[in-house]
N, C-alpha and C positions, 0 to 999 in steps of 0.2 A: 597721401602717397607714402609707399613703404620704401625706405632707403636701405642701401646695403648696410648701414651701421645698425639699423633696427633688427636686421636679420643675423647680424654677426654673433657668432659664438666661437670664439677662437679655440677654445679647449675641444669643442665637438669637431671642429674643422681639422685639428691636428690629429685627433683619434680616427676620424674617417679617412684622412690621408694615410695614416700608418696602416690601417686595415685594407687599403686599396690594392696593396701589392701581395701577390701570392707567396713569395719568399717570407715576408714579415708575418703573414698569417700562420705559415708553417713554423716559424720560430715561436710564435705564441702557443701554438698547439703543442710543441715539444715542452715549452715552460709550464704548461698546464699540469704537465706530469711531475714537475719538480724542478728545483734550481739545477743550472748547468753552467759550465765554463764556456767561454767564447769558443774554445777549441772543440769542445763536445757538440756545441750548436753547429759549428761549421762543418763536421764529419759528413753528414748526409748530402751536402750540397756540392755541386760542381762549380763553385764560385770560390774566390780567394777570401782568406780571412779578412783582409781589409775591406772587401765588399760586405762580408757579413757584419763587420764592425760598423759600416755606414748604415746598414738596415737596423742595427741595434740603437744607433744614435736616434733615428727616427722614432723607434719605439720608446726610447727614453724621453724624448722631447714630448711625446704624447702621454707620458706618465704611465705607460703600459708595461714597462720594464725598469727595474731597478738593478744597478750594476755596483758591485762592491769588489775591492781588491784584497786578495789574500796572497800576500808576497808579490810574485810576478803574474799571478793568475787573477783574471777577472771572471767573477762569478755573477750570473744574472738570475733574476727571479721575477716571475710574472706578478703584476699589480693590475688586477682585472677591474678595479674601482671605476676607471673611465668608461667601461663598457655598460655600466648602469645608465650613463647619459645617453648613450647610443641606443640602448634598449627603450628608453623613455621617448626618444625622438622617433624611433620606428613605430613605437606603440600608438602614437598619435595618428600616424598615416594608416596604420592597420585598422584603427577604429573607424576612420573615414571610409576606408574601401569596404569594410564589413557592412557599413550602413548602405553603401551603394549597392553592393551585392545582394543584400537583403531586399532592397527596394526593387531591384531587377527581378529577383525571384518572385516577389509578390506580384509584379507586372505581368510576368510570364505566365503565373498561375492563375491570375484574372483572366488574362487573354485566352489561354487554353480553356478554361472553364466556361468563359463566355462563348467561345466558338463552338463547344459541344451542345450547349443549350439552345443556341439560336440556329 
């Protein structure tokens, strides 16, 4: 029997939760171009700075963003390391589905070839 604790990966769960929101993905895309202040990150969005700060906290908890203070200004920088774990998790399923689709392709080829000969 597989239990929830056997499947638990809190770091991966936090990262996937952080990536689940389109605003947070947009913030990460912006930070991929370079560091930015919270104000600079908030500019293109039609939401309040406190709402942006909440999104940034989720990204920080997932270790996707690091925030530093320069006087009164908070600067944010992307830390993409947790994305490697997501890529590895996706790769396992990608390999599974590639095998399944290859098997389906072989089956269809055999069925088509068999139908033409008979």
